C-alpha atoms as one frame of an Amber mdcrd trajectory, in Angstrom:
protein
  -0.091  -0.118  -0.137   3.154   2.143   0.453   4.515   1.660  -2.732   0.843
   2.686  -4.081   1.348   5.880  -2.165   4.342   6.489  -3.458   3.829   6.035
  -7.222   0.732   7.813  -7.013   2.859  10.813  -5.583   5.284  10.681  -8.356
   2.612  10.548 -11.052   0.918  13.446  -9.644   3.611  15.742  -9.275   4.940
  14.894 -12.613   1.544  15.628 -13.708   1.852  18.842 -12.011   4.905  19.757
 -13.777   3.882  18.751 -17.194   0.645  20.903 -16.846   2.756  23.793 -15.462
   4.964  24.023 -18.747   2.304  22.880 -21.055   0.093  25.945 -20.260   3.229
  28.433 -19.781   2.782  31.508 -22.400   4.501  31.544 -25.429   7.383  33.917
 -25.741   6.799  36.984 -27.589   9.351  37.701 -30.626   9.995  41.082 -31.582
  10.617  41.448 -35.350  13.396  43.853 -35.956  12.401  46.944 -38.342  13.302
  46.997 -41.580  16.091  48.658 -43.130  15.764  51.936 -45.470  18.188  52.726
 -48.654  18.283  56.674 -48.828  17.450  57.287 -52.892  17.460  61.193 -53.512
  16.502  64.072 -51.508  15.726  65.439 -48.261  17.365  62.898 -46.014  14.372
  63.675 -43.474  11.894  63.125 -45.952   9.856  59.747 -45.317   9.274  59.280
 -49.571  13.535  59.666 -50.275  13.695  55.907 -48.930  12.959  52.518 -50.374
  13.123  49.370 -48.296  16.219  47.215 -48.066  15.567  43.516 -48.456  18.408
  42.327 -46.062  21.067  45.024 -44.008  22.223  48.067 -45.830  25.787  47.860
 -46.901  27.395  51.255 -45.852  31.204  52.760 -45.052  32.123  55.867 -44.003
  30.682  58.969 -41.964  29.782  61.643 -44.320  26.093  61.186 -46.260  23.237
  59.143 -45.271  23.406  55.685 -46.862  20.382  54.249 -44.989  18.015  54.018
 -41.653  16.460  51.571 -39.747  12.823  52.531 -38.826   9.533  50.293 -38.938
   6.960  51.216 -42.221   4.848  53.916 -42.111   1.414  52.644 -41.243  -0.531
  54.514 -43.768   2.420  54.277 -46.431   3.608  51.033 -45.706   6.503  51.234
 -48.822   7.940  54.531 -46.934   9.642  54.634 -43.434   8.091  56.479 -40.247
  10.245  58.817 -39.312   9.531  60.483 -36.317  11.810  63.839 -34.787  13.933
  61.890 -32.627  15.208  59.782 -36.407  14.892  62.801 -38.029  17.230  64.530
 -35.751  19.527  62.278 -35.497  19.466  61.920 -39.530  20.246  65.615 -39.600
  23.075  65.354 -37.582  24.246  62.084 -38.806  24.184  60.351 -35.239  24.774
  56.605 -35.310  24.866  55.750 -31.495  21.363  54.686 -31.708  22.202  52.403
 -34.709  19.416  53.234 -37.271  20.934  55.756 -39.080  24.312  54.311 -41.381
  26.368  56.711 -43.211  28.679  56.298 -46.555  31.358  58.729 -47.865
């Protein structure tokens, strides 16, 4: 009888542990913002960029090459440039990792 109680306790413990993991909330994955290559025009204008399929290959420190930003919800073919990003673009500030420069 004692063995039966031990076995039932072990089964209950295993069922409790497995059900705790089975109903664990899924981990939410964050998708990185796409890269946008500067084409021409004002560097702070959304229409001056086209979406890249991969990462930009920029080298240098003089001119805007690309940015990383979410797509504009109203115009998904253009990036959404907020005031902070516009300021970093104008200042050629690459510290946040969303502005890329070339020679």
